[in-house]
C-alpha positions in Angstrom: 67.6 244.9 104.4 69.2 243.3 102.4 70.0 239.3 103.3 73.0 238.5 101.1 74.2 234.5 101.9 77.1 233.4 102.4 79.7 232.0 99.4 81.4 228.8 99.7 84.9 229.2 99.8 87.9 229.4 102.8 87.3 232.4 104.6 90.6 234.1 105.0 91.3 237.2 108.3 93.4 239.3 105.4 92.6 241.4 103.1 93.8 244.6 101.6 91.5 246.9 102.6 88.9 246.7 105.5 85.7 248.7 105.2 84.0 249.4 107.9 79.8 249.9 107.7 78.3 248.9 104.4 75.9 252.1 103.7 76.1 253.9 100.7 79.7 255.0 101.1 80.9 252.2 102.2 79.8 250.5 100.0 80.6 252.7 96.6 84.2 252.5 98.3 84.2 248.7 98.2 83.4 249.1 94.4 86.1 251.6 93.4 88.2 249.8 94.8 87.3 246.5 93.9 87.7 248.0 90.3 91.1 248.8 91.1 92.0 245.6 92.3 92.2 245.0 95.9 90.9 242.8 97.9 88.0 243.9 100.3 86.0 243.2 103.7 83.0 244.2 104.8 82.4 244.7 108.1 78.8 246.1 109.0 77.1 245.3 112.3 74.1 244.8 110.9 72.9 244.7 107.1 74.1 246.2 104.0 71.4 249.8 104.0 69.8 249.6 107.3 71.7 252.0 109.1 71.1 255.8 107.5 71.4 255.0 103.8 68.0 254.0 103.2 66.3 256.3 105.6 66.5 259.4 103.5 63.7 261.2 100.9 66.7 259.8 98.1 68.0 262.8 97.1 70.1 263.8 94.2 71.2 267.6 94.4 73.6 270.2 92.3 71.9 273.1 94.0 74.2 273.0 97.2 76.0 276.4 98.3 79.5 275.5 98.9 81.9 274.7 95.8 83.1 271.2 96.9 79.4 269.8 97.4 78.9 271.2 94.3 82.0 269.5 92.6 80.8 266.3 94.6 77.4 266.2 93.3 78.9 267.1 89.4 81.1 264.3 89.3 78.6 261.5 90.4 75.8 262.4 88.9 76.6 260.1 85.4 76.8 257.2 87.9 72.7 258.0 88.4 71.8 258.3 85.1 74.1 255.4 84.0 73.5 253.8 87.5 70.6 250.6 85.9 73.2 249.6 83.0 76.5 249.5 85.7 75.3 247.7 88.4 72.0 245.9 86.7 69.1 247.7 88.7 67.0 249.8 88.1 67.1 253.0 90.6 64.2 255.0 89.3 65.2 257.9 89.3 62.9 261.0 88.7 64.2 264.8 87.6 62.6 267.2 89.2 65.3 270.0 89.9 64.6 272.2 92.6 63.2 275.2 94.0 64.8 277.6 97.0 62.2 279.7 98.4 62.6 282.6 100.5 60.2 285.8 101.4 63.2 287.4 103.3 66.0 286.8 101.1 68.7 289.8 101.4 70.3 288.0 97.7 71.4 284.3 99.8 69.3 282.7 96.9 71.4 285.0 94.5 74.9 283.8 96.0 73.7 280.6 96.0 73.0 281.0 91.4 75.7 282.7 91.0 78.3 279.6 92.1 76.0 277.2 90.5 76.8 278.9 87.4 80.2 279.7 88.1 80.7 276.0 87.9 78.4 275.1 85.1 75.3 274.3 86.5 72.8 276.6 84.9 70.8 278.4 87.8 68.0 280.8 87.4 67.0 283.8 90.6 63.4 283.9 89.8 60.8 286.1 91.1 57.2 285.4 92.1 55.4 286.7 89.1 58.0 284.0 87.3 57.5 281.1 89.5 53.2 281.5 89.0 53.8 281.6 85.3 56.6 279.0 84.5 54.5 276.3 87.1 50.5 277.9 86.7 50.1 275.5 90.0 52.1 277.3 92.5 51.2 280.7 91.5 49.1 280.6 95.5 52.2 280.3 96.7 53.7 283.9 98.6 57.6 284.3 97.7 59.4 286.9 97.0 62.7 285.4 95.1 63.4 281.6 94.5 66.3 279.5 92.5 65.4 276.9 90.2 68.8 274.1 89.7 66.5 271.9 86.9 69.4 269.3 87.6 68.7 267.2 90.5 65.6 264.6 91.5 65.6 262.5 93.4 65.6 258.3 93.9 65.3 255.0 94.5 67.8 255.0 98.2 66.4 251.0 98.6 66.9 250.2 94.8 70.7 251.8 94.8 71.6 249.5 97.7 70.5 246.1 96.6 72.5 246.6 93.3 75.8 248.1 95.5 75.5 245.2 96.8 75.1 242.4 94.9 77.4 244.0 92.3 80.2 244.8 95.1 80.3 240.3 96.1 79.6 239.4 93.3 82.6 240.8 92.6 84.4 238.7 95.2 83.9 241.1 98.9 84.2 239.2 101.9 80.9 240.9 103.9 81.6 240.3 107.7 77.7 241.1 108.9 75.7 241.5 112.5 79.6 242.3 113.0 80.6 245.2 115.8 83.4 245.9 116.0 85.2 246.9 118.9 89.0 247.5 118.1 91.6 249.0 116.2 94.9 247.3 115.6 97.8 248.5 115.6 100.8 247.7 114.8 103.1 251.8 116.0 101.4 254.1 114.6 100.0 252.2 111.6 96.3 251.2 111.8 96.8 247.5 110.3 93.1 246.0 110.9 90.5 246.0 113.6 89.4 243.9 116.0 85.3 242.8 116.1 82.6 240.6 118.3 83.1 238.0 115.7 87.1 237.9 115.7 90.4 240.0 114.0 91.2 241.1 110.8 94.0 241.8 109.5 94.7 244.9 106.5 96.6 247.4 104.7 93.9 250.1 105.0 90.8 250.6 107.2 88.0 252.8 105.7 85.6 254.3 108.8 82.3 254.4 106.9 80.4 253.8 109.9 77.9 256.5 109.1 76.4 258.0 112.4 79.1 255.6 114.0 81.9 256.9 112.4 83.0 258.8 116.0 82.5 255.3 117.9 85.2 253.7 114.8 87.1 257.0 115.7 87.5 257.8 119.2 88.5 254.0 119.0 91.5 254.7 117.0 92.7 257.2 119.3 91.3 260.6 116.7 89.6 263.3 118.2 86.7 264.2 114.9 83.7 266.7 116.0 80.7 264.1 114.1 77.1 264.7 115.4 74.4 263.0 114.1 71.4 265.4 113.5 67.4 263.6 113.7 65.4 264.4 110.3 62.8 262.9 109.4 59.7 262.6 106.4 56.2 261.8 105.8 54.5 260.8 102.7 51.3 261.8 102.0 48.5 260.6 100.5 46.8 260.8 96.6 44.7 262.8 98.2 46.7 266.3 98.4 47.2 265.9 94.8 50.6 267.1 94.3 51.3 267.5 90.7 54.2 265.9 88.9 55.8 268.0 87.0 57.4 270.9 90.4 60.4 270.7 91.5 61.7 269.7 94.7 60.3 272.6 96.5 62.5 274.0 100.0 61.1 277.0 102.1 64.3 278.6 103.4 62.6 280.4 105.7 60.7 278.0 107.9 63.3 274.9 106.6 60.3 272.8 105.0 60.2 270.3 101.7 58.0 268.8 99.3 58.7 267.1 96.3 55.8 264.9 93.9 56.1 261.5 95.0 54.0 259.9 92.0 50.1 259.8 91.3 49.0 262.6 93.6 51.5 262.1 96.4 53.9 264.6 98.4 57.0 263.8 100.5 57.3 266.2 103.0 60.2 267.1 105.4 62.3 270.3 107.3 64.5 270.8 110.9 61.1 273.7 111.5 64.0 275.8 113.4 64.9 272.4 114.7 68.5 271.0 114.5 69.2 268.2 117.1 71.6 265.7 118.1 71.0 262.8 118.6 72.3 259.5 119.8 72.0 256.7 117.4 71.8 253.9 119.5 69.3 255.5 121.3 67.2 257.9 119.0 63.7 256.4 117.7 63.4 255.8 114.5 59.0 256.4 114.5 57.4 259.4 112.8 56.8 262.0 116.1 53.3 262.8 115.7 54.1 266.5 116.8 56.2 266.8 114.3 53.9 265.4 111.8 51.3 267.6 112.3 53.8 270.6 112.6 55.4 270.3 109.4 51.4 269.8 107.0 51.0 273.3 109.1 53.8 274.7 107.2 54.0 272.6 104.0 50.5 273.8 103.9 51.2 277.2 104.4 54.2 277.5 102.9 52.9 276.1 99.2 49.6 275.7 99.1 49.9 272.5 97.9 47.9 270.3 101.1 45.8 270.6 103.6 47.4 270.8 107.0 45.5 267.5 107.6 46.3 265.6 104.7 46.3 261.9 106.0 49.9 260.4 106.1 50.6 257.1 104.4 53.8 256.2 106.2 56.4 258.4 107.6 60.3 257.7 109.7 62.5 259.3 111.6 66.8 258.9 110.5 69.5 261.0 111.1 71.9 262.9 108.8 76.0 261.9 110.4 77.5 264.7 110.2 79.7 266.9 111.3 79.8 270.8 113.9 80.6 272.5 109.8 78.2 270.6 107.5 81.0 269.0 106.2 81.6 266.3 105.4 85.4 264.3 106.8 87.0 262.6 103.7 91.4 262.0 104.6 94.2 259.5 105.2 93.3 260.4 109.0 96.2 258.3 110.2 99.1 256.0 108.4 96.8 252.8 107.4 93.7 254.9 108.2 90.8 256.6 105.6 87.7 258.2 107.0 84.9 258.9 104.7 82.2 259.9 107.4 80.0 263.3 108.2 77.8 264.0 105.6 74.7 265.5 106.5 72.7 264.6 104.2 74.7 264.0 100.9 76.3 260.7 101.0 74.8 259.2 98.9 74.3 261.9 96.3 78.1 262.2 97.1 78.6 258.2 97.5 79.9 257.2 93.7 82.7 260.1 93.8 83.7 259.4 97.2 84.5 255.7 96.8 87.0 256.8 93.9 88.1 259.5 95.8 89.0 256.1 98.7 90.2 254.6 95.9 93.1 256.9 95.5 94.6 258.0 98.6 94.7 254.3 99.0 96.8 253.9 95.7 98.4 257.1 95.5 98.2 259.0 98.4 96.2 262.0 96.9 92.9 262.3 94.3 93.3 264.1 90.6 89.2 263.9 91.4 89.0 266.9 93.3 90.6 269.9 95.8 89.5 267.4 98.8 91.7 270.1 101.3 88.9 271.2 102.5 87.9 267.9 104.1 90.6 267.1 106.2 89.5 267.2 109.6 92.5 269.6 110.7 89.7 272.4 109.8 88.7 271.7 113.4 91.2 273.0 115.5 90.2 276.6 114.1 86.7 277.8 115.1 84.7 276.2 112.6 81.4 278.0 110.7 78.8 276.4 108.6 79.8 276.4 105.0 77.1 274.9 103.7 73.6 276.0 104.3 71.0 274.0 102.3 70.9 271.2 103.4 67.3 270.5 104.0 
């Protein structure tokens, strides 16, 4: 997606850190590692951003249902607000806020609001009448309650990848593009590098930021981490939908459909619609499903009353949310010389800045003072897992 030119110079096979994956998390980790003084090599099987990092809606959200996800979003937000200053490219960040809606809520949205307030994130619980008064164009919706967080919105993820990739390359990182990892090198118990389709590369540390292929890398390293990739789809409705630009990102938690303004009357629409299907990263169809497109437009029309079931589609696509069985990522030192930063279940973009800093901390200090990441250790899978954060959409 973002071809990078070869940089003249002598190519070496040894770096301080080898990062597997040039998606948003891998690039953010490489950036933080370069700032910490490390030499970095990035091994990517295609081009930067051609995996799942750009097959999203560009969401930046503080309104999560778990403390760890809220904290990660809070710590990453300053980067998005200052991205153009730091990386020289405008990500076109638009603040919409998020409005979670329900007609069947038994206290879940109030619980979410209480969590956010306790962590310093402004959040309001609104009645149906209050929603209509706040946003008159939403007064025909039929929801009993809403949870509204004004902080958050969306940006252009393609611009983010471009800015990070260019900054990381300028900072001296070596890119090994169109290069597939085929094995993990070891010296006893310690990971010392990778064997690839273009030769072997060694380093003091290897970072698994391989996104939907993180499970493959874990298996190569002899680890059993239950990564799973779930299919999601998105479409953009044409201007004829006339979706107001001043409404928040709307999430119907009962029917698992969401909609946000996309400028000039357009709208981005998505949602699982009650289906949460795993898919094969090497064999999934990235094109929009006509069956899903019909169903999601019908549900969005019923839920939000802003578009028609037959609203014309400008474009659409399918992607994967690389995650885990409990919808939280793995962020840890998985073995001597191996850091895992993967399985974000759709939050990789919004959490990438602080995740990159945490990776650099783990390599430099063996721990991080940014926040308590004990809940993200893969050892949690030794016990029966429950879904910790229910707010993914």
